[in-house]
N, CA and C atoms of all chains as a GROMACS GRO file, in nm:
protein
  642
    1UNK      N    1  12.268  13.003  15.739
    1UNK     CA    2  12.243  12.945  15.872
    1UNK      C    3  12.240  12.792  15.862
    2UNK      N    4  12.164  12.744  15.762
    2UNK     CA    5  12.156  12.598  15.744
    2UNK      C    6  12.293  12.540  15.716
    3UNK      N    7  12.376  12.616  15.642
    3UNK     CA    8  12.512  12.570  15.613
    3UNK      C    9  12.590  12.550  15.742
    4UNK      N   10  12.581  12.652  15.829
    4UNK     CA   11  12.654  12.647  15.955
    4UNK      C   12  12.602  12.534  16.043
    5UNK      N   13  12.469  12.519  16.046
    5UNK     CA   14  12.409  12.413  16.127
    5UNK      C   15  12.461  12.277  16.083
    6UNK      N   16  12.464  12.258  15.952
    6UNK     CA   17  12.508  12.129  15.899
    6UNK      C   18  12.656  12.106  15.932
    7UNK      N   19  12.733  12.213  15.922
    7UNK     CA   20  12.875  12.201  15.950
    7UNK      C   21  12.898  12.167  16.097
    8UNK      N   22  12.824  12.235  16.184
    8UNK     CA   23  12.836  12.206  16.328
    8UNK      C   24  12.795  12.062  16.356
    9UNK      N   25  12.684  12.021  16.295
    9UNK     CA   26  12.635  11.884  16.315
    9UNK      C   27  12.739  11.781  16.272
   10UNK      N   28  12.808  11.811  16.164
   10UNK     CA   29  12.910  11.718  16.117
   10UNK      C   30  13.022  11.702  16.220
   11UNK      N   31  13.061  11.812  16.282
   11UNK     CA   32  13.167  11.803  16.382
   11UNK      C   33  13.118  11.735  16.509
   12UNK      N   34  12.990  11.758  16.542
   12UNK     CA   35  12.932  11.685  16.656
   12UNK      C   36  12.936  11.535  16.628
   13UNK      N   37  12.904  11.499  16.504
   13UNK     CA   38  12.905  11.358  16.464
   13UNK      C   39  13.044  11.298  16.479
   14UNK      N   40  13.146  11.375  16.439
   14UNK     CA   41  13.284  11.326  16.448
   14UNK      C   42  13.324  11.303  16.594
   15UNK      N   43  13.293  11.401  16.679
   15UNK     CA   44  13.326  11.387  16.822
   15UNK      C   45  13.251  11.267  16.881
   16UNK      N   46  13.124  11.256  16.844
   16UNK     CA   47  13.041  11.144  16.891
   16UNK      C   48  13.102  11.009  16.849
   17UNK      N   49  13.146  11.002  16.724
   17UNK     CA   50  13.203  10.877  16.673
   17UNK      C   51  13.332  10.842  16.748
   18UNK      N   52  13.416  10.942  16.773
   18UNK     CA   53  13.541  10.917  16.848
   18UNK      C   54  13.511  10.870  16.990
   19UNK      N   55  13.414  10.938  17.055
   19UNK     CA   56  13.381  10.901  17.193
   19UNK      C   57  13.322  10.761  17.200
   20UNK      N   58  13.231  10.729  17.107
   20UNK     CA   59  13.168  10.596  17.106
   20UNK      C   60  13.272  10.488  17.083
   21UNK      N   61  13.363  10.513  16.989
   21UNK     CA   62  13.467  10.414  16.960
   21UNK      C   63  13.558  10.395  17.080
   22UNK      N   64  13.592  10.508  17.143
   22UNK     CA   65  13.678  10.502  17.260
   22UNK      C   66  13.611  10.422  17.372
   23UNK      N   67  13.481  10.447  17.391
   23UNK     CA   68  13.407  10.375  17.495
   23UNK      C   69  13.405  10.225  17.464
   24UNK      N   70  13.385  10.193  17.336
   24UNK     CA   71  13.379  10.052  17.295
   24UNK      C   72  13.514   9.984  17.319
   25UNK      N   73  13.621  10.055  17.286
   25UNK     CA   74  13.755   9.999  17.306
   25UNK      C   75  13.783   9.978  17.455
   26UNK      N   76  13.744  10.079  17.534
   26UNK     CA   77  13.766  10.073  17.678
   26UNK      C   78  13.692   9.954  17.739
   27UNK      N   79  13.566   9.936  17.699
   27UNK     CA   80  13.487   9.825  17.753
   27UNK      C   81  13.545   9.691  17.707
   28UNK      N   82  13.592   9.685  17.583
   28UNK     CA   83  13.650   9.559  17.533
   28UNK      C   84  13.776   9.524  17.612
   29UNK      N   85  13.855   9.625  17.649
   29UNK     CA   86  13.975   9.601  17.729
   29UNK      C   87  13.937   9.558  17.871
   30UNK      N   88  13.834   9.624  17.926
   30UNK     CA   89  13.788   9.592  18.061
   30UNK      C   90  13.740   9.448  18.070
   31UNK      N   91  13.659   9.410  17.970
   31UNK     CA   92  13.602   9.275  17.970
   31UNK      C   93  13.703   9.171  17.925
   32UNK      N   94  13.806   9.216  17.858
   32UNK     CA   95  13.902   9.123  17.798
   32UNK      C   96  13.834   9.033  17.696
   33UNK      N   97  13.739   9.093  17.625
   33UNK     CA   98  13.654   9.013  17.534
   33UNK      C   99  13.710   9.005  17.393
   34UNK      N  100  13.619   8.964  17.306
   34UNK     CA  101  13.655   8.924  17.170
   34UNK      C  102  13.725   9.032  17.089
   35UNK      N  103  13.797   8.986  16.988
   35UNK     CA  104  13.862   9.081  16.898
   35UNK      C  105  13.757   9.152  16.812
   36UNK      N  106  13.636   9.092  16.804
   36UNK     CA  107  13.528   9.153  16.725
   36UNK      C  108  13.496   9.293  16.774
   37UNK      N  109  13.491   9.307  16.903
   37UNK     CA  110  13.457   9.437  16.961
   37UNK      C  111  13.569   9.538  16.938
   38UNK      N  112  13.692   9.490  16.947
   38UNK     CA  113  13.806   9.578  16.919
   38UNK      C  114  13.803   9.622  16.773
   39UNK      N  115  13.764   9.530  16.685
   39UNK     CA  116  13.752   9.565  16.542
   39UNK      C  117  13.645   9.672  16.522
   40UNK      N  118  13.533   9.659  16.595
   40UNK     CA  119  13.426   9.759  16.585
   40UNK      C  120  13.477   9.895  16.632
   41UNK      N  121  13.555   9.895  16.741
   41UNK     CA  122  13.610  10.021  16.792
   41UNK      C  123  13.707  10.081  16.689
   42UNK      N  124  13.792   9.996  16.631
   42UNK     CA  125  13.887  10.043  16.528
   42UNK      C  126  13.811  10.097  16.407
   43UNK      N  127  13.700  10.030  16.373
   43UNK     CA  128  13.617  10.075  16.260
   43UNK      C  129  13.562  10.214  16.288
   44UNK      N  130  13.517  10.235  16.411
   44UNK     CA  131  13.465  10.366  16.450
   44UNK      C  132  13.572  10.474  16.438
   45UNK      N  133  13.696  10.441  16.482
   45UNK     CA  134  13.806  10.538  16.472
   45UNK      C  135  13.836  10.571  16.325
   46UNK      N  136  13.837  10.468  16.240
   46UNK     CA  137  13.864  10.490  16.098
   46UNK      C  138  13.759  10.581  16.035
   47UNK      N  139  13.632  10.548  16.064
   47UNK     CA  140  13.523  10.626  16.003
   47UNK      C  141  13.523  10.770  16.054
   48UNK      N  142  13.549  10.787  16.185
   48UNK     CA  143  13.553  10.922  16.240
   48UNK      C  144  13.668  11.002  16.179
   49UNK      N  145  13.784  10.936  16.161
   49UNK     CA  146  13.899  11.004  16.100
   49UNK      C  147  13.868  11.041  15.956
   50UNK      N  148  13.800  10.950  15.886
   50UNK     CA  149  13.760  10.978  15.747
   50UNK      C  150  13.669  11.100  15.740
   51UNK      N  151  13.572  11.105  15.830
   51UNK     CA  152  13.479  11.220  15.834
   51UNK      C  153  13.554  11.349  15.866
   52UNK      N  154  13.648  11.338  15.960
   52UNK     CA  155  13.726  11.457  16.000
   52UNK      C  156  13.808  11.509  15.882
   53UNK      N  157  13.871  11.416  15.810
   53UNK     CA  158  13.951  11.456  15.693
   53UNK      C  159  13.863  11.521  15.587
   54UNK      N  160  13.744  11.462  15.567
   54UNK     CA  161  13.654  11.514  15.464
   54UNK      C  162  13.612  11.656  15.498
   55UNK      N  163  13.574  11.676  15.624
   55UNK     CA  164  13.529  11.810  15.666
   55UNK      C  165  13.646  11.909  15.664
   56UNK      N  166  13.766  11.861  15.703
   56UNK     CA  167  13.883  11.950  15.702
   56UNK      C  168  13.915  11.994  15.560
   57UNK      N  169  13.901  11.900  15.465
   57UNK     CA  170  13.929  11.933  15.325
   57UNK      C  171  13.835  12.043  15.278
   58UNK      N  172  13.708  12.031  15.315
   58UNK     CA  173  13.610  12.132  15.275
   58UNK      C  174  13.642  12.266  15.340
   59UNK      N  175  13.677  12.261  15.468
   59UNK     CA  176  13.708  12.383  15.541
   59UNK      C  177  13.831  12.452  15.481
   60UNK      N  178  13.934  12.372  15.448
   60UNK     CA  179  14.057  12.428  15.388
   60UNK      C  180  14.023  12.496  15.256
   61UNK      N  181  13.937  12.430  15.176
   61UNK     CA  182  13.904  12.485  15.046
   61UNK      C  183  13.830  12.618  15.062
   62UNK      N  184  13.751  12.628  15.167
   62UNK     CA  185  13.675  12.751  15.188
   62UNK      C  186  13.763  12.864  15.237
   63UNK      N  187  13.857  12.829  15.328
   63UNK     CA  188  13.941  12.933  15.387
   63UNK      C  189  14.048  12.980  15.291
   64UNK      N  190  14.114  12.882  15.224
   64UNK     CA  191  14.227  12.916  15.137
   64UNK      C  192  14.180  12.978  15.005
   65UNK      N  193  14.288  11.480  14.668
   65UNK     CA  194  14.353  11.361  14.726
   65UNK      C  195  14.299  11.332  14.866
   66UNK      N  196  14.282  11.441  14.943
   66UNK     CA  197  14.229  11.427  15.079
   66UNK      C  198  14.087  11.372  15.076
   67UNK      N  199  14.012  11.414  14.974
   67UNK     CA  200  13.874  11.368  14.958
   67UNK      C  201  13.869  11.217  14.932
   68UNK      N  202  13.958  11.172  14.843
   68UNK     CA  203  13.966  11.029  14.811
   68UNK      C  204  14.006  10.950  14.935
   69UNK      N  205  14.109  10.998  15.003
   69UNK     CA  206  14.159  10.930  15.123
   69UNK      C  207  14.050  10.921  15.230
   70UNK      N  208  13.978  11.031  15.251
   70UNK     CA  209  13.875  11.031  15.356
   70UNK      C  210  13.764  10.933  15.323
   71UNK      N  211  13.723  10.928  15.196
   71UNK     CA  212  13.614  10.836  15.160
   71UNK      C  213  13.658  10.690  15.167
   72UNK      N  214  13.782  10.664  15.129
   72UNK     CA  215  13.832  10.527  15.138
   72UNK      C  216  13.843  10.485  15.285
   73UNK      N  217  13.882  10.580  15.371
   73UNK     CA  218  13.890  10.550  15.515
   73UNK      C  219  13.752  10.515  15.570
   74UNK      N  220  13.652  10.593  15.531
   74UNK     CA  221  13.516  10.569  15.580
   74UNK      C  222  13.466  10.432  15.531
   75UNK      N  223  13.491  10.403  15.404
   75UNK     CA  224  13.447  10.274  15.348
   75UNK      C  225  13.521  10.158  15.416
   76UNK      N  226  13.652  10.175  15.437
   76UNK     CA  227  13.729  10.070  15.503
   76UNK      C  228  13.680  10.049  15.646
   77UNK      N  229  13.647  10.159  15.713
   77UNK     CA  230  13.593  10.150  15.849
   77UNK      C  231  13.463  10.074  15.852
   78UNK      N  232  13.377  10.099  15.753
   78UNK     CA  233  13.248  10.029  15.748
   78UNK      C  234  13.269   9.880  15.723
   79UNK      N  235  13.368   9.845  15.638
   79UNK     CA  236  13.401   9.704  15.613
   79UNK      C  237  13.449   9.638  15.743
   80UNK      N  238  13.535   9.710  15.813
   80UNK     CA  239  13.588   9.657  15.940
   80UNK      C  240  13.478   9.642  16.044
   81UNK      N  241  13.380   9.732  16.038
   81UNK     CA  242  13.267   9.724  16.131
   81UNK      C  243  13.188   9.595  16.108
   82UNK      N  244  13.160   9.566  15.982
   82UNK     CA  245  13.085   9.443  15.950
   82UNK      C  246  13.165   9.321  15.997
   83UNK      N  247  13.294   9.324  15.970
   83UNK     CA  248  13.381   9.213  16.012
   83UNK      C  249  13.384   9.201  16.165
   84UNK      N  250  13.390   9.317  16.231
   84UNK     CA  251  13.393   9.317  16.377
   84UNK      C  252  13.263   9.266  16.437
   85UNK      N  253  13.151   9.307  16.382
   85UNK     CA  254  13.021   9.263  16.434
   85UNK      C  255  13.007   9.112  16.414
   86UNK      N  256  13.050   9.063  16.300
   86UNK     CA  257  13.041   8.917  16.276
   86UNK      C  258  13.131   8.840  16.373
   87UNK      N  259  13.246   8.899  16.403
   87UNK     CA  260  13.333   8.837  16.503
   87UNK      C  261  13.271   8.842  16.642
   88UNK      N  262  13.213   8.956  16.675
   88UNK     CA  263  13.149   8.976  16.804
   88UNK      C  264  13.032   8.878  16.823
   89UNK      N  265  12.955   8.858  16.715
   89UNK     CA  266  12.840   8.767  16.723
   89UNK      C  267  12.880   8.621  16.700
   90UNK      N  268  13.009   8.599  16.681
   90UNK     CA  269  13.063   8.465  16.657
   90UNK      C  270  13.001   8.400  16.534
   91UNK      N  271  12.979   8.481  16.432
   91UNK     CA  272  12.929   8.431  16.304
   91UNK      C  273  13.049   8.402  16.215
   92UNK      N  274  13.022   8.334  16.105
   92UNK     CA  275  13.131   8.302  16.012
   92UNK      C  276  13.190   8.431  15.955
   93UNK      N  277  13.320   8.447  15.964
   93UNK     CA  278  13.385   8.570  15.919
   93UNK      C  279  13.394   8.575  15.767
   94UNK      N  280  13.373   8.694  15.713
   94UNK     CA  281  13.395   8.712  15.570
   94UNK      C  282  13.546   8.722  15.549
   95UNK      N  283  13.594   8.657  15.443
   95UNK     CA  284  13.740   8.657  15.422
   95UNK      C  285  13.792   8.798  15.399
   96UNK      N  286  13.909   8.822  15.456
   96UNK     CA  287  13.969   8.956  15.451
   96UNK      C  288  13.994   8.998  15.306
   97UNK      N  289  14.031   8.902  15.222
   97UNK     CA  290  14.065   8.936  15.084
   97UNK      C  291  13.943   8.992  15.008
   98UNK      N  292  13.822   8.949  15.050
   98UNK     CA  293  13.701   9.002  14.986
   98UNK      C  294  13.682   9.150  15.022
   99UNK      N  295  13.709   9.182  15.147
   99UNK     CA  296  13.699   9.322  15.188
   99UNK      C  297  13.805   9.406  15.119
  100UNK      N  298  13.926   9.351  15.110
  100UNK     CA  299  14.035   9.425  15.044
  100UNK      C  300  13.998   9.450  14.897
  101UNK      N  301  13.941   9.348  14.832
  101UNK     CA  302  13.900   9.363  14.692
  101UNK      C  303  13.792   9.471  14.680
  102UNK      N  304  13.695   9.468  14.773
  102UNK     CA  305  13.588   9.568  14.770
  102UNK      C  306  13.644   9.709  14.789
  103UNK      N  307  13.742   9.723  14.880
  103UNK     CA  308  13.801   9.855  14.906
  103UNK      C  309  13.877   9.904  14.782
  104UNK      N  310  13.948   9.812  14.717
  104UNK     CA  311  14.025   9.850  14.596
  104UNK      C  312  13.929   9.894  14.484
  105UNK      N  313  13.820   9.817  14.466
  105UNK     CA  314  13.722   9.853  14.361
  105UNK      C  315  13.659   9.989  14.393
  106UNK      N  316  13.623  10.007  14.521
  106UNK     CA  317  13.561  10.134  14.562
  106UNK      C  318  13.656  10.250  14.537
  107UNK      N  319  13.781  10.234  14.578
  107UNK     CA  320  13.880  10.342  14.560
  107UNK      C  321  13.900  10.371  14.411
  108UNK      N  322  13.902  10.265  14.330
  108UNK     CA  323  13.921  10.282  14.186
  108UNK      C  324  13.807  10.360  14.123
  109UNK      N  325  13.683  10.322  14.160
  109UNK     CA  326  13.566  10.392  14.105
  109UNK      C  327  13.562  10.537  14.151
  110UNK      N  328  13.594  10.557  14.279
  110UNK     CA  329  13.591  10.693  14.334
  110UNK      C  330  13.696  10.780  14.263
  111UNK      N  331  13.816  10.722  14.244
  111UNK     CA  332  13.923  10.797  14.178
  111UNK      C  333  13.885  10.828  14.033
  112UNK      N  334  13.818  10.732  13.966
  112UNK     CA  335  13.776  10.755  13.827
  112UNK      C  336  13.680  10.874  13.820
  113UNK      N  337  13.582  10.876  13.914
  113UNK     CA  338  13.483  10.985  13.911
  113UNK      C  339  13.536  11.114  13.973
  114UNK      N  340  13.661  11.110  14.014
  114UNK     CA  341  13.722  11.231  14.068
  114UNK      C  342  13.825  11.289  13.970
  115UNK      N  343  13.911  11.200  13.917
  115UNK     CA  344  14.020  11.246  13.831
  115UNK      C  345  13.994  11.219  13.683
  116UNK      N  346  13.926  11.108  13.653
  116UNK     CA  347  13.903  11.073  13.513
  116UNK      C  348  13.784  11.149  13.457
  117UNK      N  349  13.670  11.127  13.519
  117UNK     CA  350  13.546  11.192  13.476
  117UNK      C  351  13.485  11.256  13.600
  118UNK      N  352  13.518  11.383  13.622
  118UNK     CA  353  13.482  11.449  13.748
  118UNK      C  354  13.329  11.463  13.760
  119UNK      N  355  13.274  11.392  13.856
  119UNK     CA  356  13.131  11.401  13.880
  119UNK      C  357  13.103  11.386  14.029
  120UNK      N  358  13.063  11.496  14.088
  120UNK     CA  359  13.032  11.493  14.232
  120UNK      C  360  12.909  11.407  14.257
  121UNK      N  361  12.816  11.413  14.163
  121UNK     CA  362  12.694  11.334  14.178
  121UNK      C  363  12.725  11.184  14.180
  122UNK      N  364  12.807  11.139  14.085
  122UNK     CA  365  12.843  10.997  14.080
  122UNK      C  366  12.916  10.954  14.206
  123UNK      N  367  13.004  11.040  14.255
  123UNK     CA  368  13.078  11.007  14.378
  123UNK      C  369  12.983  10.997  14.497
  124UNK      N  370  12.888  11.091  14.503
  124UNK     CA  371  12.793  11.090  14.615
  124UNK      C  372  12.706  10.965  14.610
  125UNK      N  373  12.662  10.927  14.490
  125UNK     CA  374  12.579  10.807  14.475
  125UNK      C  375  12.659  10.684  14.515
  126UNK      N  376  12.783  10.676  14.466
  126UNK     CA  377  12.869  10.561  14.499
  126UNK      C  378  12.889  10.550  14.651
  127UNK      N  379  12.926  10.662  14.713
  127UNK     CA  380  12.954  10.660  14.858
  127UNK      C  381  12.828  10.622  14.936
  128UNK      N  382  12.714  10.680  14.898
  128UNK     CA  383  12.589  10.655  14.972
  128UNK      C  384  12.546  10.510  14.959
  129UNK      N  385  12.546  10.459  14.836
  129UNK     CA  386  12.497  10.322  14.816
  129UNK      C  387  12.593  10.218  14.875
  130UNK      N  388  12.722  10.247  14.870
  130UNK     CA  389  12.820  10.154  14.928
  130UNK      C  390  12.802  10.146  15.080
  131UNK      N  391  12.788  10.263  15.143
  131UNK     CA  392  12.768  10.266  15.289
  131UNK      C  393  12.634  10.200  15.324
  132UNK      N  394  12.534  10.225  15.241
  132UNK     CA  395  12.403  10.164  15.265
  132UNK      C  396  12.413  10.012  15.265
  133UNK      N  397  12.483   9.958  15.167
  133UNK     CA  398  12.497   9.811  15.158
  133UNK      C  399  12.572   9.756  15.280
  134UNK      N  400  12.678   9.825  15.319
  134UNK     CA  401  12.757   9.777  15.434
  134UNK      C  402  12.680   9.788  15.565
  135UNK      N  403  12.602   9.895  15.580
  135UNK     CA  404  12.524   9.910  15.704
  135UNK      C  405  12.411   9.807  15.708
  136UNK      N  406  12.356   9.772  15.591
  136UNK     CA  407  12.254   9.667  15.587
  136UNK      C  408  12.318   9.534  15.630
  137UNK      N  409  12.440   9.510  15.584
  137UNK     CA  410  12.511   9.389  15.624
  137UNK      C  411  12.539   9.390  15.774
  138UNK      N  412  12.574   9.509  15.826
  138UNK     CA  413  12.600   9.521  15.970
  138UNK      C  414  12.473   9.493  16.050
  139UNK      N  415  12.360   9.546  16.002
  139UNK     CA  416  12.232   9.524  16.071
  139UNK      C  417  12.196   9.377  16.070
  140UNK      N  418  12.216   9.312  15.956
  140UNK     CA  419  12.183   9.170  15.944
  140UNK      C  420  12.273   9.088  16.038
  141UNK      N  421  12.400   9.120  16.040
  141UNK     CA  422  12.494   9.046  16.124
  141UNK      C  423  12.460   9.065  16.272
  142UNK      N  424  12.417   9.184  16.308
  142UNK     CA  425  12.386   9.213  16.449
  142UNK      C  426  12.254   9.147  16.491
  143UNK      N  427  12.158   9.139  16.398
  143UNK     CA  428  12.024   9.096  16.438
  143UNK      C  429  11.991   8.951  16.408
  144UNK      N  430  12.073   8.883  16.329
  144UNK     CA  431  12.037   8.747  16.287
  144UNK      C  432  12.070   8.644  16.395
  145UNK      N  433  11.977   8.552  16.416
  145UNK     CA  434  12.000   8.439  16.506
  145UNK      C  435  12.028   8.476  16.650
  146UNK      N  436  11.961   8.579  16.700
  146UNK     CA  437  11.984   8.623  16.838
  146UNK      C  438  11.898   8.540  16.934
  147UNK      N  439  11.955   8.506  17.050
  147UNK     CA  440  11.880   8.435  17.153
  147UNK      C  441  11.764   8.524  17.201
  148UNK      N  442  11.649   8.464  17.238
  148UNK     CA  443  11.534   8.546  17.279
  148UNK      C  444  11.567   8.648  17.390
  149UNK      N  445  11.652   8.611  17.484
  149UNK     CA  446  11.684   8.701  17.595
  149UNK      C  447  11.765   8.823  17.553
  150UNK      N  448  11.834   8.812  17.439
  150UNK     CA  449  11.922   8.920  17.393
  150UNK      C  450  11.855   9.009  17.288
  151UNK      N  451  11.734   8.970  17.248
  151UNK     CA  452  11.675   9.037  17.132
  151UNK      C  453  11.653   9.187  17.151
  152UNK      N  454  11.612   9.226  17.271
  152UNK     CA  455  11.583   9.368  17.294
  152UNK      C  456  11.705   9.454  17.263
  153UNK      N  457  11.820   9.411  17.315
  153UNK     CA  458  11.942   9.491  17.294
  153UNK      C  459  11.991   9.479  17.150
  154UNK      N  460  12.003   9.356  17.100
  154UNK     CA  461  12.066   9.338  16.969
  154UNK      C  462  11.978   9.384  16.854
  155UNK      N  463  11.848   9.361  16.866
  155UNK     CA  464  11.761   9.407  16.758
  155UNK      C  465  11.750   9.559  16.758
  156UNK      N  466  11.756   9.620  16.877
  156UNK     CA  467  11.755   9.767  16.882
  156UNK      C  468  11.881   9.820  16.814
  157UNK      N  469  11.996   9.759  16.849
  157UNK     CA  470  12.122   9.802  16.787
  157UNK      C  471  12.118   9.780  16.635
  158UNK      N  472  12.066   9.663  16.596
  158UNK     CA  473  12.057   9.633  16.453
  158UNK      C  474  11.966   9.733  16.383
  159UNK      N  475  11.861   9.778  16.453
  159UNK     CA  476  11.768   9.872  16.389
  159UNK      C  477  11.837  10.007  16.363
  160UNK      N  478  11.933  10.045  16.448
  160UNK     CA  479  12.008  10.170  16.422
  160UNK      C  480  12.090  10.156  16.293
  161UNK      N  481  12.156  10.040  16.279
  161UNK     CA  482  12.234  10.018  16.157
  161UNK      C  483  12.141  10.012  16.034
  162UNK      N  484  12.023   9.949  16.053
  162UNK     CA  485  11.928   9.940  15.942
  162UNK      C  486  11.879  10.079  15.903
  163UNK      N  487  11.855  10.164  16.005
  163UNK     CA  488  11.811  10.301  15.976
  163UNK      C  489  11.920  10.377  15.901
  164UNK      N  490  12.047  10.352  15.938
  164UNK     CA  491  12.158  10.417  15.867
  164UNK      C  492  12.162  10.370  15.722
  165UNK      N  493  12.139  10.239  15.702
  165UNK     CA  494  12.137  10.184  15.566
  165UNK      C  495  12.026  10.250  15.485
  166UNK      N  496  11.910  10.265  15.548
  166UNK     CA  497  11.795  10.324  15.480
  166UNK      C  498  11.824  10.470  15.445
  167UNK      N  499  11.878  10.545  15.543
  167UNK     CA  500  11.905  10.688  15.520
  167UNK      C  501  12.010  10.705  15.410
  168UNK      N  502  12.116  10.623  15.414
  168UNK     CA  503  12.221  10.634  15.311
  168UNK      C  504  12.166  10.594  15.174
  169UNK      N  505  12.081  10.491  15.173
  169UNK     CA  506  12.019  10.448  15.047
  169UNK      C  507  11.931  10.557  14.989
  170UNK      N  508  11.851  10.620  15.077
  170UNK     CA  509  11.763  10.729  15.032
  170UNK      C  510  11.846  10.846  14.979
  171UNK      N  511  11.959  10.872  15.046
  171UNK     CA  512  12.048  10.980  15.003
  171UNK      C  513  12.101  10.950  14.862
  172UNK      N  514  12.140  10.823  14.842
  172UNK     CA  515  12.190  10.783  14.710
  172UNK      C  516  12.083  10.797  14.603
  173UNK      N  517  11.962  10.753  14.634
  173UNK     CA  518  11.851  10.763  14.537
  173UNK      C  519  11.817  10.910  14.511
  174UNK      N  520  11.824  10.988  14.619
  174UNK     CA  521  11.795  11.132  14.606
  174UNK      C  522  11.894  11.198  14.509
  175UNK      N  523  12.020  11.158  14.517
  175UNK     CA  524  12.120  11.217  14.427
  175UNK      C  525  12.098  11.173  14.282
  176UNK      N  526  12.034  11.055  14.265
  176UNK     CA  527  11.999  11.011  14.129
  176UNK      C  528  11.896  11.105  14.068
  177UNK      N  529  11.793  11.137  14.150
  177UNK     CA  530  11.678  11.209  14.097
  177UNK      C  531  11.698  11.360  14.095
  178UNK      N  532  11.765  11.414  14.199
  178UNK     CA  533  11.779  11.558  14.207
  178UNK      C  534  11.896  11.607  14.123
  179UNK      N  535  11.901  11.736  14.105
  179UNK     CA  536  12.013  11.795  14.033
  179UNK      C  537  12.089  11.883  14.131
  180UNK      N  538  12.171  11.822  14.216
  180UNK     CA  539  12.236  11.901  14.320
  180UNK      C  540  12.341  11.997  14.261
  181UNK      N  541  12.342  12.115  14.317
  181UNK     CA  542  12.446  12.209  14.277
  181UNK      C  543  12.573  12.168  14.349
  182UNK      N  544  12.684  12.205  14.293
  182UNK     CA  545  12.811  12.163  14.353
  182UNK      C  546  12.843  12.246  14.477
  183UNK      N  547  12.752  12.240  14.572
  183UNK     CA  548  12.770  12.315  14.697
  183UNK      C  549  12.854  12.231  14.792
  184UNK      N  550  12.950  12.294  14.858
  184UNK     CA  551  13.039  12.219  14.946
  184UNK      C  552  12.967  12.172  15.071
  185UNK      N  553  12.862  12.240  15.109
  185UNK     CA  554  12.793  12.203  15.232
  185UNK      C  555  12.672  12.114  15.203
  186UNK      N  556  12.610  12.130  15.090
  186UNK     CA  557  12.489  12.055  15.052
  186UNK      C  558  12.385  12.053  15.165
  187UNK      N  559  12.334  12.170  15.203
  187UNK     CA  560  12.240  12.170  15.315
  187UNK      C  561  12.099  12.128  15.274
  188UNK      N  562  12.086  12.004  15.228
  188UNK     CA  563  11.955  11.953  15.192
  188UNK      C  564  11.899  11.873  15.310
  189UNK      N  565  11.766  11.866  15.320
  189UNK     CA  566  11.706  11.794  15.435
  189UNK      C  567  11.758  11.652  15.449
  190UNK      N  568  11.783  11.587  15.336
  190UNK     CA  569  11.830  11.448  15.340
  190UNK      C  570  11.962  11.436  15.418
  191UNK      N  571  12.044  11.542  15.416
  191UNK     CA  572  12.171  11.538  15.488
  191UNK      C  573  12.148  11.541  15.639
  192UNK      N  574  12.051  11.621  15.682
  192UNK     CA  575  12.023  11.630  15.826
  192UNK      C  576  11.973  11.496  15.879
  193UNK      N  577  11.885  11.433  15.802
  193UNK     CA  578  11.832  11.302  15.842
  193UNK      C  579  11.948  11.203  15.853
  194UNK      N  580  12.032  11.203  15.751
  194UNK     CA  581  12.145  11.111  15.745
  194UNK      C  582  12.239  11.129  15.865
  195UNK      N  583  12.271  11.254  15.897
  195UNK     CA  584  12.362  11.282  16.009
  195UNK      C  585  12.300  11.239  16.142
  196UNK      N  586  12.171  11.268  16.159
  196UNK     CA  587  12.103  11.229  16.282
  196UNK      C  588  12.107  11.080  16.304
  197UNK      N  589  12.083  11.005  16.198
  197UNK     CA  590  12.081  10.858  16.208
  197UNK      C  591  12.221  10.804  16.235
  198UNK      N  592  12.322  10.863  16.172
  198UNK     CA  593  12.460  10.818  16.195
  198UNK      C  594  12.499  10.836  16.343
  199UNK      N  595  12.455  10.948  16.402
  199UNK     CA  596  12.483  10.971  16.545
  199UNK      C  597  12.417  10.865  16.631
  200UNK      N  598  12.292  10.835  16.600
  200UNK     CA  599  12.222  10.731  16.676
  200UNK      C  600  12.292  10.596  16.661
  201UNK      N  601  12.336  10.566  16.539
  201UNK     CA  602  12.400  10.436  16.513
  201UNK      C  603  12.531  10.423  16.588
  202UNK      N  604  12.610  10.532  16.593
  202UNK     CA  605  12.740  10.519  16.662
  202UNK      C  606  12.720  10.502  16.812
  203UNK      N  607  12.620  10.573  16.867
  203UNK     CA  608  12.592  10.555  17.010
  203UNK      C  609  12.532  10.417  17.036
  204UNK      N  610  12.434  10.380  16.952
  204UNK     CA  611  12.367  10.250  16.968
  204UNK      C  612  12.464  10.135  16.952
  205UNK      N  613  12.557  10.148  16.857
  205UNK     CA  614  12.656  10.042  16.835
  205UNK      C  615  12.743  10.022  16.957
  206UNK      N  616  12.783  10.134  17.019
  206UNK     CA  617  12.869  10.125  17.140
  206UNK      C  618  12.793  10.058  17.253
  207UNK      N  619  12.668  10.095  17.273
  207UNK     CA  620  12.591  10.035  17.381
  207UNK      C  621  12.558   9.888  17.351
  208UNK      N  622  12.523   9.862  17.225
  208UNK     CA  623  12.486   9.724  17.187
  208UNK      C  624  12.601   9.627  17.204
  209UNK      N  625  12.721   9.670  17.162
  209UNK     CA  626  12.837   9.581  17.172
  209UNK      C  627  12.887   9.570  17.316
  210UNK      N  628  12.855   9.672  17.398
  210UNK     CA  629  12.903   9.670  17.535
  210UNK      C  630  12.817   9.580  17.624
  211UNK      N  631  12.696   9.545  17.576
  211UNK     CA  632  12.610   9.462  17.659
  211UNK      C  633  12.656   9.318  17.656
  212UNK      N  634  12.650   9.248  17.771
  212UNK     CA  635  12.698   9.110  17.774
  212UNK      C  636  12.607   9.014  17.699
  213UNK      N  637  12.668   8.915  17.633
  213UNK     CA  638  12.589   8.813  17.563
  213UNK      C  639  12.551   8.704  17.660
  214UNK      N  640  12.428   8.650  17.644
  214UNK     CA  641  12.388   8.540  17.732
  214UNK      C  642  12.422   8.407  17.667
   0.00000   0.00000   0.00000
């Protein structure tokens, strides 16, 4: 059960990271503000993709 | 290979976050070549502990402590030299990054002391704390950066 909970939480984290980054990018475009904020949004996308790949690798190893 | 790629992506993202926050706060930017060097060293160490001397514990310690250091840098960049009127928003955001640094640091120290089994899920309490704080930080970061500077 704890395994499943942790796995679900990880995917919630990934979705959360994508949504937060998307929101940050959207606001930066709306405000037409600094490249710093766009970098933060890009950083969020990179980290979320990294987490997604890591979890996918674990899932593949379990299924295959 | 996917494991190495994913960890390098996460580390690169954290480097970019620090750079982005410093740009957002209009602080002096860290030179890109320093971040590139840090990413290359990180990838090299990770690959060594994956292909040369396989140790999940060493990889976990490296990943945790590296993220901890970068999140501490992010917290410092977000919270340093803030105008009094902006402190509520920026210090709150910085505290989320600081909490992430603390949680990742504790995770790294925990891996030093404990003898973790090579479980793919690692359902230890420290993981739940770490995940909870990361969620708060990603939400807090979005709100903190979205607030206008005075």
